[in-house]
All heavy atoms as an XYZ file, in Angstrom:
854
protein
N     -80.474    -11.966    -11.439
C     -79.394    -12.248    -12.341
C     -78.725    -13.532    -11.873
O     -78.205    -13.623    -10.785
C     -78.414    -11.066    -12.295
C     -77.483    -11.057    -13.423
S     -76.292     -9.682    -13.461
C     -77.109     -8.326    -12.717
N     -78.729    -14.536    -12.744
C     -78.183    -15.822    -12.343
C     -76.670    -15.883    -12.451
O     -76.021    -16.545    -11.677
C     -78.803    -16.936    -13.194
O     -78.469    -16.723    -14.551
N     -76.096    -15.203    -13.386
C     -74.643    -15.207    -13.550
C     -74.210    -13.969    -14.300
O     -75.032    -13.259    -14.878
N     -72.958    -13.730    -14.295
C     -72.492    -12.523    -14.966
C     -72.593    -12.647    -16.483
O     -72.310    -13.689    -17.051
C     -71.037    -12.398    -14.528
C     -70.630    -13.756    -14.113
C     -71.871    -14.451    -13.643
N     -73.035    -11.587    -17.106
C     -73.045    -11.545    -18.562
C     -71.645    -11.185    -19.046
O     -70.753    -10.921    -18.248
C     -74.069    -10.537    -19.061
S     -73.666     -8.832    -18.638
N     -71.467    -11.172    -20.351
C     -70.143    -10.875    -20.899
C     -69.676     -9.477    -20.489
O     -68.519     -9.270    -20.170
C     -70.166    -10.992    -22.414
N     -70.590     -8.521    -20.488
C     -70.216     -7.169    -20.081
C     -69.918     -7.100    -18.586
O     -69.096     -6.321    -18.155
C     -71.325     -6.171    -20.419
C     -71.354     -5.762    -21.865
C     -70.079     -5.043    -22.285
O     -69.645     -4.123    -21.561
O     -69.519     -5.409    -23.316
N     -70.614     -7.908    -17.804
C     -70.437     -7.872    -16.355
C     -69.034     -8.325    -15.961
O     -68.469     -7.833    -14.996
C     -71.491     -8.752    -15.684
C     -71.496     -8.628    -14.192
N     -72.131     -7.613    -13.553
C     -70.918     -9.374    -13.235
C     -71.961     -7.741    -12.245
N     -71.225     -8.807    -12.031
N     -68.471     -9.252    -16.710
C     -67.135     -9.744    -16.395
C     -66.118     -8.618    -16.585
O     -65.247     -8.411    -15.755
C     -66.779    -10.954    -17.286
C     -65.335    -11.349    -17.114
C     -67.698    -12.111    -16.966
N     -66.245     -7.875    -17.682
C     -65.325     -6.766    -17.930
C     -65.653     -5.553    -17.093
O     -64.770     -4.800    -16.695
C     -65.385     -6.358    -19.403
C     -64.526     -7.191    -20.271
C     -64.385     -6.633    -21.669
N     -64.683     -5.227    -21.774
C     -65.304     -4.663    -22.792
N     -65.686     -5.391    -23.800
N     -65.529     -3.383    -22.835
N     -66.936     -5.319    -16.888
C     -67.409     -4.101    -16.233
C     -68.455     -4.480    -15.193
O     -69.610     -4.679    -15.534
C     -67.985     -3.165    -17.294
C     -68.492     -1.873    -16.712
O     -68.315     -1.644    -15.500
O     -69.054     -1.086    -17.478
N     -68.096     -4.588    -13.918
C     -69.025     -5.057    -12.904
C     -70.318     -4.252    -12.811
O     -71.338     -4.773    -12.415
C     -68.233     -4.958    -11.600
C     -66.819     -5.005    -12.019
C     -66.766     -4.368    -13.366
N     -70.323     -3.007    -13.200
C     -71.534     -2.201    -13.092
C     -72.401     -2.224    -14.323
O     -73.486     -1.641    -14.341
N     -71.970     -2.895    -15.400
C     -72.706     -2.842    -16.662
C     -74.072     -3.501    -16.573
O     -75.053     -2.972    -17.076
C     -71.882     -3.479    -17.774
N     -74.163     -4.663    -15.967
C     -75.431     -5.379    -15.926
C     -76.412     -4.732    -14.961
O     -77.617     -4.795    -15.175
C     -75.204     -6.832    -15.516
S     -74.241     -7.743    -16.721
N     -75.914     -4.123    -13.923
C     -76.786     -3.526    -12.925
C     -77.266     -2.144    -13.346
O     -78.134     -1.571    -12.711
C     -76.053     -3.427    -11.596
N     -76.698     -1.600    -14.430
C     -77.091     -0.277    -14.878
C     -76.584      0.819    -13.962
O     -77.157      1.895    -13.888
N     -75.518      0.564    -13.262
C     -74.941      1.543    -12.350
C     -74.177      2.573    -13.162
O     -73.403      2.230    -14.043
C     -73.985      0.848    -11.350
C     -73.290      1.850    -10.468
C     -74.733     -0.179    -10.553
N     -74.415      3.851    -12.887
C     -73.623      4.864    -13.566
C     -72.243      4.879    -12.929
O     -72.105      4.761    -11.720
C     -74.279      6.236    -13.461
O     -74.292      6.655    -12.123
N     -71.246      5.003    -13.765
C     -69.885      4.876    -13.261
C     -69.164      6.200    -13.293
O     -69.287      6.967    -14.227
C     -69.133      3.869    -14.109
C     -69.778      2.523    -13.982
C     -69.019      1.481    -14.647
N     -67.590      1.662    -14.512
C     -66.731      0.801    -14.952
N     -67.136     -0.267    -15.530
N     -65.452      1.008    -14.822
N     -68.402      6.429    -12.284
C     -67.546      7.595    -12.213
C     -66.136      7.124    -12.533
O     -65.584      6.295    -11.816
C     -67.611      8.193    -10.809
C     -66.668      9.350    -10.635
O     -66.310      9.975    -11.653
O     -66.293      9.643     -9.492
N     -65.540      7.613    -13.621
C     -64.212      7.134    -13.958
C     -63.179      7.446    -12.890
O     -62.176      6.779    -12.794
C     -63.881      7.834    -15.267
C     -64.887      8.881    -15.445
C     -66.046      8.575    -14.554
N     -63.432      8.445    -12.084
C     -62.555      8.736    -10.959
C     -61.139      9.071    -11.361
O     -60.874      9.578    -12.432
N     -60.258      8.767    -10.466
C     -58.865      9.157    -10.640
C     -58.089      8.217    -11.559
O     -57.016      8.577    -12.018
C     -58.180      9.211     -9.284
N     -58.631      7.042    -11.855
C     -57.861      6.111    -12.686
C     -57.614      6.675    -14.077
O     -56.522      6.525    -14.625
C     -58.549      4.758    -12.765
O     -59.784      4.870    -13.435
N     -58.616      7.334    -14.662
C     -58.423      7.922    -15.992
C     -57.401      9.060    -15.935
O     -56.574      9.198    -16.833
C     -59.748      8.429    -16.541
N     -57.444      9.837    -14.887
C     -56.502     10.947    -14.738
C     -55.082     10.414    -14.582
O     -54.146     10.901    -15.227
C     -56.893     11.840    -13.540
C     -55.846     12.900    -13.293
C     -58.245     12.470    -13.771
N     -54.914      9.404    -13.740
C     -53.581      8.819    -13.550
C     -53.053      8.228    -14.852
O     -51.872      8.371    -15.174
C     -53.622      7.743    -12.471
C     -53.682      8.278    -11.074
C     -53.435      7.180    -10.061
N     -54.264      6.009    -10.257
C     -55.443      5.802     -9.670
N     -55.924      6.708     -8.833
N     -56.135      4.713     -9.891
N     -53.925      7.574    -15.602
C     -53.501      6.972    -16.861
C     -53.104      8.040    -17.866
O     -52.081      7.920    -18.543
C     -54.622      6.090    -17.431
O     -54.986      5.120    -16.461
C     -54.182      5.391    -18.701
N     -53.893      9.116    -17.963
C     -53.542     10.214    -18.871
C     -52.202     10.831    -18.487
O     -51.367     11.132    -19.339
C     -54.630     11.292    -18.863
C     -55.795     10.967    -19.733
C     -56.657     12.169    -20.042
N     -56.908     13.063    -18.946
C     -57.982     13.048    -18.165
N     -58.911     12.141    -18.353
N     -58.131     13.928    -17.212
N     -51.983     11.000    -17.190
C     -50.712     11.570    -16.732
C     -49.539     10.638    -17.040
O     -48.449     11.094    -17.375
C     -50.773     11.883    -15.236
C     -51.662     13.063    -14.857
C     -51.795     13.159    -13.348
C     -51.141     14.354    -15.438
N     -49.762      9.343    -16.939
C     -48.702      8.385    -17.264
C     -48.351      8.458    -18.748
O     -47.171      8.431    -19.119
C     -49.126      6.974    -16.893
N     -49.375      8.558    -19.615
C     -49.107      8.697    -21.047
C     -48.330      9.984    -21.300
O     -47.410     10.023    -22.107
C     -50.415      8.720    -21.841
C     -51.077      7.383    -21.973
C     -52.036      6.876    -21.143
C     -50.840      6.388    -22.966
N     -52.410      5.625    -21.579
C     -51.700      5.297    -22.692
C     -50.002      6.313    -24.057
C     -51.730      4.166    -23.478
C     -50.041      5.172    -24.839
C     -50.892      4.115    -24.545
N     -48.703     11.062    -20.618
C     -48.036     12.346    -20.807
C     -46.577     12.285    -20.330
O     -45.680     12.785    -20.992
C     -48.794     13.432    -20.040
C     -48.250     14.813    -20.310
C     -49.122     15.863    -19.727
N     -50.399     15.855    -20.415
C     -51.503     16.399    -19.934
N     -51.493     16.996    -18.774
N     -52.623     16.356    -20.622
N     -46.339     11.664    -19.169
C     -44.965     11.557    -18.654
C     -44.074     10.783    -19.617
O     -42.933     11.157    -19.858
C     -44.961     10.855    -17.299
C     -45.217     11.739    -16.141
C     -44.925     11.018    -14.837
N     -45.509      9.691    -14.729
C     -46.716      9.435    -14.243
N     -47.479     10.404    -13.808
N     -47.156      8.208    -14.168
N     -44.595      9.690    -20.155
C     -43.801      8.899    -21.086
C     -43.508      9.702    -22.349
O     -42.406      9.639    -22.891
C     -44.529      7.591    -21.441
O     -44.873      6.915    -20.232
C     -43.666      6.689    -22.286
N     -44.477     10.475    -22.815
C     -44.257     11.320    -23.985
C     -43.197     12.370    -23.737
O     -42.361     12.660    -24.603
N     -43.195     12.948    -22.537
C     -42.180     13.950    -22.198
C     -40.792     13.325    -22.111
O     -39.803     13.916    -22.558
C     -42.536     14.651    -20.893
C     -43.696     15.640    -20.987
C     -44.086     16.125    -19.597
C     -43.333     16.796    -21.883
N     -40.700     12.127    -21.532
C     -39.388     11.471    -21.478
C     -38.917     11.106    -22.880
O     -37.734     11.197    -23.179
C     -39.370     10.200    -20.660
O     -40.443     10.029    -19.880
N     -39.849     10.698    -23.751
C     -39.484     10.391    -25.129
C     -38.995     11.653    -25.840
O     -38.085     11.584    -26.672
C     -40.670      9.788    -25.874
N     -39.586     12.798    -25.518
C     -39.129     14.060    -26.112
C     -37.691     14.348    -25.705
O     -36.867     14.770    -26.543
C     -40.038     15.204    -25.681
N     -37.364     14.118    -24.458
C     -35.994     14.352    -23.986
C     -35.013     13.430    -24.702
O     -33.955     13.870    -25.173
C     -35.914     14.152    -22.480
N     -35.355     12.162    -24.816
C     -34.469     11.214    -25.496
C     -34.360     11.571    -26.976
O     -33.275     11.527    -27.566
C     -34.972      9.762    -25.312
C     -34.183      8.792    -26.173
C     -34.904      9.359    -23.859
N     -35.489     11.938    -27.587
C     -35.466     12.316    -29.002
C     -34.583     13.526    -29.258
O     -33.814     13.558    -30.222
N     -34.678     14.523    -28.394
C     -33.833     15.710    -28.562
C     -32.354     15.384    -28.380
O     -31.503     15.921    -29.088
C     -34.269     16.807    -27.597
C     -35.610     17.461    -27.944
C     -36.045     18.398    -26.827
C     -35.532     18.180    -29.269
N     -32.056     14.523    -27.433
C     -30.659     14.116    -27.258
C     -30.171     13.280    -28.443
O     -29.003     13.338    -28.809
C     -30.491     13.338    -25.955
C     -30.628     14.177    -24.688
C     -30.634     13.279    -23.462
C     -29.524     15.207    -24.599
N     -31.081     12.515    -29.044
C     -30.690     11.674    -30.177
C     -30.421     12.491    -31.437
O     -29.632     12.067    -32.287
C     -31.768     10.631    -30.460
N     -31.045     13.663    -31.574
C     -30.796     14.460    -32.778
C     -29.597     15.386    -32.624
O     -29.139     15.959    -33.592
C     -32.031     15.285    -33.190
C     -32.356     16.376    -32.168
C     -33.214     14.393    -33.455
C     -33.364     17.374    -32.667
N     -29.103     15.516    -31.433
C     -27.995     16.442    -31.171
C     -26.773     16.192    -32.065
O     -26.206     17.140    -32.607
C     -27.621     16.371    -29.700
C     -26.659     17.428    -29.286
C     -26.559     17.473    -27.771
N     -25.608     18.492    -27.400
C     -24.580     18.283    -26.630
N     -24.370     17.102    -26.099
N     -23.758     19.251    -26.339
N     -26.336     14.935    -32.265
C     -25.159     14.711    -33.118
C     -25.357     15.167    -34.571
O     -24.391     15.447    -35.268
C     -24.942     13.200    -33.064
C     -25.592     12.774    -31.808
C     -26.747     13.703    -31.612
N     -26.575     15.254    -35.026
C     -26.829     15.664    -36.407
C     -26.512     17.137    -36.631
O     -26.355     17.572    -37.772
C     -28.278     15.383    -36.777
N     -26.410     17.912    -35.560
C     -26.163     19.339    -35.685
C     -24.721     19.746    -35.398
O     -24.413     20.922    -35.377
C     -27.127     20.116    -34.778
C     -28.545     19.984    -35.235
C     -29.411     19.118    -34.596
C     -28.999     20.697    -36.328
C     -30.715     18.976    -35.027
C     -30.305     20.570    -36.767
C     -31.167     19.705    -36.125
N     -23.876     18.784    -35.193
C     -22.469     19.127    -34.980
C     -21.795     19.293    -36.342
O     -22.256     18.744    -37.351
C     -21.783     18.070    -34.140
C     -21.579     16.785    -34.852
C     -20.791     15.797    -34.052
N     -20.612     14.636    -34.926
C     -20.537     13.425    -34.518
N     -20.594     13.151    -33.243
N     -20.382     12.444    -35.375
N     -20.698     20.042    -36.380
C     -19.990     20.210    -37.658
C     -19.480     18.867    -38.169
O     -18.978     18.041    -37.405
C     -18.816     21.136    -37.309
C     -19.197     21.786    -36.025
C     -20.112     20.846    -35.315
N     -19.621     18.641    -39.429
C     -19.142     17.403    -40.033
C     -20.083     16.228    -39.881
O     -19.685     15.087    -40.122
N     -21.311     16.480    -39.503
C     -22.270     15.371    -39.371
C     -22.578     14.805    -40.747
O     -22.771     15.533    -41.713
C     -23.542     15.866    -38.706
N     -22.630     13.505    -40.816
C     -22.880     12.839    -42.092
C     -24.303     12.322    -42.211
O     -25.155     12.569    -41.346
N     -24.561     11.580    -43.251
C     -25.904     11.049    -43.479
C     -26.387     10.107    -42.371
O     -27.572     10.056    -42.074
C     -25.796     10.293    -44.803
C     -24.528     10.737    -45.430
C     -23.662     11.285    -44.351
N     -25.470      9.365    -41.762
C     -25.880      8.451    -40.689
C     -26.487      9.226    -39.521
O     -27.527      8.823    -38.977
C     -24.690      7.626    -40.211
N     -25.867     10.313    -39.146
C     -26.393     11.118    -38.040
C     -27.750     11.718    -38.396
O     -28.643     11.780    -37.564
C     -25.415     12.234    -37.656
C     -24.203     11.756    -36.896
C     -23.076     11.302    -37.821
O     -23.226     11.381    -39.060
O     -22.043     10.868    -37.292
N     -27.893     12.163    -39.648
C     -29.180     12.740    -40.074
C     -30.273     11.673    -40.119
O     -31.426     11.945    -39.768
C     -29.034     13.413    -41.441
C     -28.370     14.740    -41.300
C     -27.067     15.052    -41.561
C     -28.969     15.933    -40.793
N     -26.819     16.360    -41.252
C     -27.974     16.930    -40.791
C     -30.239     16.262    -40.356
C     -28.215     18.233    -40.364
C     -30.485     17.560    -39.936
C     -29.484     18.525    -39.937
N     -29.923     10.457    -40.542
C     -30.916      9.375    -40.565
C     -31.348      8.993    -39.153
O     -32.529      8.738    -38.901
C     -30.362      8.159    -41.311
C     -30.267      8.299    -42.826
C     -29.571      7.088    -43.430
C     -31.649      8.484    -43.429
N     -30.397      8.945    -38.235
C     -30.733      8.642    -36.844
C     -31.628      9.735    -36.269
O     -32.623      9.465    -35.589
C     -29.463      8.459    -35.984
C     -29.806      8.408    -34.514
C     -28.735      7.200    -36.398
N     -31.298     10.991    -36.575
C     -32.116     12.108    -36.091
C     -33.532     12.033    -36.664
O     -34.512     12.238    -35.957
C     -31.460     13.435    -36.460
N     -33.636     11.720    -37.956
C     -34.962     11.613    -38.578
C     -35.751     10.459    -37.968
O     -36.953     10.599    -37.666
C     -34.809     11.414    -40.089
N     -35.086      9.327    -37.754
C     -35.773      8.180    -37.144
C     -36.221      8.505    -35.722
O     -37.333      8.136    -35.311
C     -34.850      6.960    -37.134
N     -35.390      9.218    -34.984
C     -35.756      9.591    -33.613
C     -36.965     10.516    -33.600
O     -37.878     10.356    -32.787
C     -34.568     10.251    -32.915
N     -37.005     11.473    -34.510
C     -38.129     12.413    -34.532
C     -39.418     11.753    -35.017
O     -40.506     12.034    -34.494
C     -37.798     13.625    -35.412
C     -36.797     14.562    -34.772
S     -37.398     15.324    -33.237
C     -36.728     14.268    -31.972
N     -39.314     10.852    -35.980
C     -40.511     10.125    -36.437
C     -41.042      9.241    -35.313
O     -42.254      9.183    -35.066
C     -40.187      9.298    -37.702
C     -41.288      8.305    -38.014
C     -39.962     10.225    -38.878
N     -40.146      8.568    -34.622
C     -40.560      7.725    -33.500
C     -41.192      8.563    -32.405
O     -42.241      8.203    -31.858
C     -39.351      6.943    -32.943
O     -38.752      6.215    -34.012
C     -39.771      5.988    -31.851
N     -40.587      9.684    -32.085
C     -41.137     10.573    -31.061
C     -42.529     11.070    -31.461
O     -43.439     11.089    -30.652
C     -40.200     11.748    -30.814
C     -40.790     12.770    -29.920
C     -40.915     12.694    -28.563
C     -41.390     14.010    -30.300
N     -41.535     13.820    -28.093
C     -41.840     14.638    -29.136
C     -41.577     14.639    -31.527
C     -42.475     15.878    -29.161
C     -42.202     15.862    -31.545
C     -42.641     16.466    -30.368
N     -42.685     11.468    -32.729
C     -43.988     11.951    -33.196
C     -45.052     10.858    -33.093
O     -46.200     11.131    -32.718
C     -43.875     12.457    -34.631
N     -44.684      9.622    -33.408
C     -45.636      8.519    -33.299
C     -46.015      8.277    -31.831
O     -47.188      8.032    -31.514
C     -45.046      7.253    -33.910
N     -45.043      8.357    -30.941
C     -45.325      8.183    -29.509
C     -46.288      9.262    -29.030
O     -47.273      8.975    -28.338
C     -44.008      8.217    -28.690
C     -43.232      6.934    -28.920
C     -44.281      8.414    -27.208
C     -41.820      6.965    -28.356
N     -46.036     10.501    -29.399
C     -46.903     11.606    -28.982
C     -48.292     11.451    -29.596
O     -49.312     11.696    -28.942
C     -46.269     12.963    -29.366
C     -44.983     13.163    -28.568
C     -47.238     14.114    -29.138
C     -45.161     13.165    -27.070
N     -48.358     11.026    -30.854
C     -49.653     10.817    -31.500
C     -50.492      9.772    -30.791
O     -51.694      9.974    -30.546
N     -49.887      8.654    -30.453
C     -50.611      7.601    -29.726
C     -51.038      8.108    -28.358
O     -52.167      7.876    -27.919
C     -49.747      6.329    -29.595
C     -49.556      5.675    -30.958
C     -50.392      5.331    -28.629
C     -48.546      4.544    -30.953
N     -50.149      8.806    -27.670
C     -50.476      9.320    -26.334
C     -51.629     10.314    -26.387
O     -52.539     10.271    -25.551
C     -49.253      9.969    -25.703
N     -51.619     11.205    -27.374
C     -52.702     12.185    -27.482
C     -54.029     11.515    -27.814
O     -55.072     11.868    -27.262
C     -52.352     13.236    -28.530
C     -51.254     14.173    -28.068
S     -50.787     15.372    -29.312
C     -52.296     16.311    -29.471
N     -53.982     10.529    -28.714
C     -55.204      9.806    -29.071
C     -55.769      9.064    -27.864
O     -56.972      9.113    -27.594
C     -54.906      8.829    -30.212
C     -56.069      7.994    -30.602
N     -57.160      8.507    -31.269
C     -56.327      6.691    -30.409
C     -58.027      7.554    -31.472
N     -57.542      6.433    -30.955
N     -54.903      8.384    -27.139
C     -55.345      7.628    -25.960
C     -55.863      8.568    -24.867
O     -56.861      8.278    -24.218
C     -54.188      6.776    -25.440
C     -54.548      5.870    -24.317
C     -55.509      4.797    -24.740
N     -55.772      3.952    -23.592
C     -56.916      3.365    -23.345
N     -57.909      3.482    -24.164
N     -57.068      2.627    -22.271
N     -55.200      9.705    -24.672
C     -55.660     10.669    -23.668
C     -57.031     11.215    -24.017
O     -57.875     11.382    -23.140
C     -54.665     11.817    -23.540
O     -53.476     11.365    -22.971
N     -57.256     11.489    -25.290
C     -58.572     11.982    -25.714
C     -59.646     10.926    -25.467
O     -60.760     11.247    -25.036
C     -58.535     12.368    -27.184
N     -59.330      9.660    -25.722
C     -60.284      8.585    -25.449
C     -60.599      8.503    -23.958
O     -61.739      8.278    -23.567
C     -59.719      7.238    -25.904
C     -59.769      7.006    -27.380
C     -59.193      5.649    -27.749
O     -58.619      4.957    -26.879
O     -59.328      5.276    -28.919
N     -59.589      8.675    -23.128
C     -59.787      8.557    -21.691
C     -60.599      9.720    -21.129
O     -61.228      9.584    -20.085
C     -58.446      8.474    -20.967
C     -57.667      7.183    -21.203
C     -56.282      7.291    -20.615
C     -58.407      6.006    -20.622
N     -60.610     10.853    -21.804
C     -61.422     11.981    -21.338
C     -62.905     11.759    -21.586
O     -63.732     12.300    -20.885
C     -60.994     13.267    -22.048
C     -59.848     13.947    -21.400
C     -59.605     15.313    -22.029
N     -58.202     15.600    -21.940
C     -57.341     15.464    -22.935
N     -57.750     15.091    -24.118
N     -56.072     15.718    -22.747
N     -63.222     10.988    -22.634
C     -64.624     10.851    -23.028
C     -65.308      9.606    -22.495
O     -66.522      9.557    -22.465
C     -64.750     10.854    -24.560
O     -63.981      9.777    -25.091
C     -64.250     12.169    -25.127
N     -64.567      8.597    -22.106
C     -65.212      7.376    -21.618
C     -64.353      6.703    -20.551
O     -63.199      7.055    -20.367
C     -65.487      6.412    -22.761
C     -64.264      5.965    -23.494
C     -64.670      5.222    -24.762
N     -63.519      5.068    -25.598
C     -62.919      3.914    -25.815
N     -63.386      2.812    -25.277
N     -61.872      3.843    -26.571
N     -64.948      5.724    -19.906
C     -64.256      5.000    -18.845
C     -63.058      4.261    -19.423
O     -63.132      3.716    -20.521
C     -65.207      4.018    -18.172
C     -64.643      3.441    -16.915
C     -64.667      4.162    -15.739
C     -64.062      2.197    -16.911
C     -64.129      3.649    -14.575
C     -63.519      1.670    -15.751
C     -63.563      2.402    -14.585
N     -61.939      4.241    -18.713
C     -60.746      3.556    -19.232
C     -61.000      2.081    -19.499
O     -61.514      1.372    -18.654
C     -59.716      3.715    -18.116
C     -60.216      4.784    -17.251
C     -61.701      4.843    -17.421
N     -60.678      1.681    -20.698
C     -60.766      0.276    -21.071
C     -59.392     -0.158    -21.562
O     -58.608      0.676    -22.023
C     -61.796      0.085    -22.182
C     -63.209      0.364    -21.721
C     -64.212      0.134    -22.832
O     -63.844     -0.455    -23.868
O     -65.351      0.548    -22.658
N     -59.107     -1.437    -21.501
C     -57.808     -1.892    -21.998
C     -57.648     -1.547    -23.474
O     -58.596     -1.616    -24.241
C     -57.860     -3.403    -21.808
C     -58.921     -3.640    -20.801
C     -59.897     -2.518    -20.946
N     -56.468     -1.165    -23.854
C     -56.156     -0.859    -25.250
C     -54.880     -1.597    -25.632
O     -53.809     -1.006    -25.724
C     -55.997      0.636    -25.442
N     -54.964     -2.905    -25.838
C     -53.745     -3.682    -26.066
C     -52.955     -3.255    -27.302
O     -51.734     -3.254    -27.280
C     -54.238     -5.118    -26.191
C     -55.702     -5.049    -26.374
C     -56.161     -3.734    -25.865
N     -53.637     -2.861    -28.379
C     -52.907     -2.451    -29.581
C     -52.113     -1.176    -29.335
O     -50.954     -1.069    -29.731
C     -53.873     -2.249    -30.748
C     -54.350     -3.553    -31.322
C     -55.261     -3.404    -32.515
N     -55.050     -2.190    -33.275
C     -55.980     -1.583    -33.982
N     -57.209     -2.065    -34.007
N     -55.713     -0.491    -34.651
N     -52.742     -0.209    -28.682
C     -52.050      1.058    -28.402
C     -50.879      0.830    -27.461
O     -49.799      1.399    -27.652
C     -53.028      2.065    -27.808
N     -51.077     -0.007    -26.472
C     -50.011     -0.263    -25.504
C     -48.847     -1.003    -26.162
O     -47.684     -0.681    -25.930
C     -50.553     -1.022    -24.283
C     -51.503     -0.102    -23.519
C     -49.434     -1.510    -23.391
C     -52.301     -0.782    -22.444
N     -49.157     -1.986    -27.027
C     -48.092     -2.704    -27.733
C     -47.310     -1.766    -28.644
O     -46.076     -1.788    -28.672
C     -48.680     -3.859    -28.548
C     -48.771     -5.131    -27.765
C     -49.132     -6.297    -28.680
N     -50.258     -6.963    -28.057
C     -51.483     -7.043    -28.537
N     -51.791     -6.524    -29.692
N     -52.429     -7.652    -27.873
N     -48.034     -0.947    -29.397
C     -47.367     -0.002    -30.305
C     -46.506      0.975    -29.513
O     -45.365      1.271    -29.900
C     -48.407      0.744    -31.137
N     -47.043      1.465    -28.415
C     -46.313      2.404    -27.569
C     -45.043      1.759    -27.026
O     -43.981      2.372    -27.011
C     -47.237      2.830    -26.430
C     -47.001      4.212    -25.895
C     -47.213      5.332    -26.669
C     -46.592      4.394    -24.578
C     -47.023      6.598    -26.168
C     -46.404      5.659    -24.067
C     -46.627      6.754    -24.870
O     -46.437      8.006    -24.367
N     -45.150      0.521    -26.599
C     -44.003     -0.203    -26.055
C     -42.913     -0.382    -27.110
O     -41.726     -0.144    -26.846
C     -44.441     -1.578    -25.513
O     -45.446     -1.384    -24.531
C     -43.284     -2.345    -24.927
N     -43.312     -0.778    -28.309
C     -42.346     -0.980    -29.387
C     -41.661      0.344    -29.738
O     -40.443      0.400    -29.919
C     -43.029     -1.601    -30.623
C     -42.142     -1.545    -31.849
C     -43.446     -3.027    -30.321
N     -42.441      1.423    -29.815
C     -41.871      2.724    -30.164
C     -40.918      3.241    -29.087
O     -39.848      3.769    -29.392
C     -42.980      3.734    -30.422
C     -43.769      3.504    -31.708
C     -45.015      4.369    -31.721
C     -42.909      3.763    -32.921
N     -41.301      3.081    -27.827
C     -40.427      3.530    -26.736
C     -39.137      2.714    -26.726
O     -38.046      3.259    -26.541
C     -41.161      3.460    -25.379
C     -40.208      3.623    -24.212
C     -42.252      4.518    -25.318
N     -39.244      1.403    -26.956
C     -38.041      0.568    -27.012
C     -37.151      0.972    -28.191
O     -35.922      1.038    -28.054
C     -38.428     -0.906    -27.115
N     -37.761      1.269    -29.336
C     -36.985      1.705    -30.501
C     -36.276      3.019    -30.224
O     -35.104      3.197    -30.592
C     -37.900      1.838    -31.721
N     -36.969      3.941    -29.562
C     -36.338      5.215    -29.232
C     -35.204      5.014    -28.229
O     -34.169      5.675    -28.313
C     -37.378      6.191    -28.688
C     -36.926      7.638    -28.568
C     -36.490      8.189    -29.913
C     -38.046      8.482    -28.003
N     -35.379      4.099    -27.304
C     -34.309      3.806    -26.340
C     -33.089      3.221    -27.052
O     -31.948      3.590    -26.747
C     -34.811      2.835    -25.273
N     -33.315      2.347    -28.018
C     -32.202      1.774    -28.778
C     -31.494      2.863    -29.575
O     -30.259      2.921    -29.601
C     -32.706      0.637    -29.702
C     -31.648      0.233    -30.715
C     -33.142     -0.554    -28.871
N     -32.267      3.744    -30.211
C     -31.660      4.863    -30.934
C     -30.837      5.742    -29.995
O     -29.726      6.163    -30.324
C     -32.727      5.707    -31.622
C     -33.272      5.178    -32.931
C     -34.463      6.011    -33.380
C     -32.201      5.171    -33.989
N     -31.393      6.019    -28.825
C     -30.670      6.837    -27.845
C     -29.373      6.177    -27.408
O     -28.339      6.837    -27.297
N     -29.414      4.882    -27.164
C     -28.196      4.161    -26.772
C     -27.178      4.149    -27.903
O     -25.976      4.289    -27.659
C     -28.538      2.726    -26.375
S     -29.412      2.618    -24.819
N     -27.650      4.014    -29.129
C     -26.746      4.010    -30.255
C     -26.058      5.361    -30.419
O     -24.870      5.431    -30.706
C     -27.517      3.628    -31.524
C     -26.625      3.421    -32.691
C     -25.723      2.415    -32.878
C     -26.539      4.252    -33.848
N     -25.082      2.565    -34.077
C     -25.573      3.690    -34.693
C     -27.194      5.407    -34.250
C     -25.242      4.246    -35.911
C     -26.858      5.958    -35.468
C     -25.897      5.383    -36.285
N     -26.813      6.428    -30.203
C     -26.233      7.780    -30.301
C     -25.167      7.971    -29.232
O     -24.125      8.583    -29.470
C     -27.331      8.855    -30.196
C     -26.746     10.228    -29.970
C     -28.177      8.844    -31.461
N     -25.406      7.454    -28.051
C     -24.436      7.602    -26.962
C     -23.132      6.894    -27.315
O     -22.051      7.361    -26.984
C     -25.029      7.042    -25.644
C     -23.956      6.905    -24.574
C     -26.153      7.941    -25.166
N     -23.217      5.785    -28.038
C     -22.015      5.046    -28.378
C     -21.268      5.630    -29.579
O     -20.150      5.209    -29.861
C     -22.333      3.565    -28.674
O     -23.227      3.497    -29.800
C     -22.926      2.887    -27.480
N     -21.879      6.588    -30.286
C     -21.180      7.209    -31.440
C     -19.964      7.971    -31.017
O     -19.852      8.703    -30.158
C     -22.133      8.131    -32.211
C     -23.176      7.440    -33.049
C     -24.094      8.484    -33.696
C     -22.546      6.604    -34.137
């Protein structure tokens, strides 16, 4: 082999035909997705709390709905990514990571807004 092929640059064992053991990296990544989903659940539940107090108006209900939709999207992405990591070697997923980042930031903003109510 004179130089690395395109697959070799991303995956050092691809050109040599080496079977790869995903090892602990896939497990750690799945656990990280799960931890973030659990923290998002906590923030989401705290964000909907004002909607259940007496005299809650439409603004509180809209914030609660937005928090739950955001939380559901975060969990959906995490479950999809975890399923992918169980079946194959971890590969970069820039779209999933970007979407996850935007959703977590949106949930954090919603949580901060609820605290200031």
